[in-house]
C-alpha positions in Angstrom: 84.8 160.4 123.1 88.5 160.2 123.5 91.6 158.5 122.4 92.0 154.7 122.5 94.1 153.3 125.4 97.7 153.1 124.5 99.0 149.7 123.6 102.4 148.7 125.1 104.3 146.2 123.1 106.8 143.9 124.8 109.9 144.5 122.6 113.4 143.5 123.5 116.1 145.7 121.8 119.3 143.7 121.8 122.5 145.6 120.9 125.2 143.0 120.1 128.9 143.8 119.5 129.4 143.3 115.7 132.4 141.2 114.7 134.7 143.2 112.3 134.4 140.6 109.5 130.5 140.4 109.8 128.9 141.8 106.7 125.1 142.0 106.0 122.6 143.8 103.8 119.2 145.2 104.6 116.7 142.3 105.0 119.3 139.9 106.3 118.8 138.0 109.6 120.8 136.2 112.3 120.1 133.1 114.3 120.0 133.8 118.0 120.7 131.3 120.8 120.3 132.2 124.5 121.2 129.2 126.6 119.6 130.7 129.7 116.2 130.4 127.8 116.7 127.2 125.7 120.1 125.6 125.4 119.6 124.0 122.0 117.1 126.4 120.3 118.2 128.9 117.6 115.7 131.5 116.4 116.0 133.7 113.3 115.6 137.5 113.7 115.9 140.3 111.2 118.7 142.7 111.8 117.3 146.2 112.5 120.5 148.2 112.4 121.9 149.7 109.2 124.9 148.0 107.5 126.8 151.3 107.9 126.7 151.0 111.7 130.2 149.5 112.2 130.4 148.4 115.8 127.0 147.0 116.8 124.1 144.9 115.5 120.6 145.8 116.6 117.7 143.3 117.0 114.2 144.3 117.9 112.3 141.3 119.1 108.6 141.4 119.9 107.3 139.0 122.5 104.8 137.0 120.6 105.4 133.3 121.4 106.7 131.3 124.3 110.5 131.7 123.4 110.3 135.5 122.7 108.2 136.1 125.8 110.8 134.2 127.9 113.5 136.4 126.2 111.6 139.6 127.1 111.1 138.4 130.7 114.8 137.3 131.0 116.1 140.7 130.1 113.4 142.4 132.3 114.8 140.5 135.2 118.4 141.4 134.3 117.4 145.0 134.0 115.8 145.1 137.4 118.7 143.3 139.2 121.5 144.8 137.1 123.6 142.9 134.6 126.5 140.7 135.6 129.8 142.5 135.0 130.9 141.5 131.5 129.2 138.1 131.2 131.0 136.0 128.6 129.1 135.3 125.4 126.2 137.6 126.3 125.1 140.9 124.9 126.5 143.7 127.1 123.7 146.1 126.3 119.9 145.9 126.1 117.0 148.2 126.2 113.3 147.9 126.9 111.2 149.5 124.1 107.6 150.3 124.7 
């Protein structure tokens, strides 16, 4: 008798600087390309931040398939080695969730 073992989900929380002219509504999504994972692949993800959040876009991406697992592992490696100082074209903030 006890509690079930906790389940740890592999979720990448990307925080992306939001362009001033970018407008969205709840339920909208963005296409994401990370050349370090796959140079010519674009994947759609729901925006998890509120439209009223003016400076950033949040994406929460669960590792479920090959590309999203590689995404999770990529940011895990960056987190353990430290990010490059202001890498061009890359998110400047990420968090591990779960």
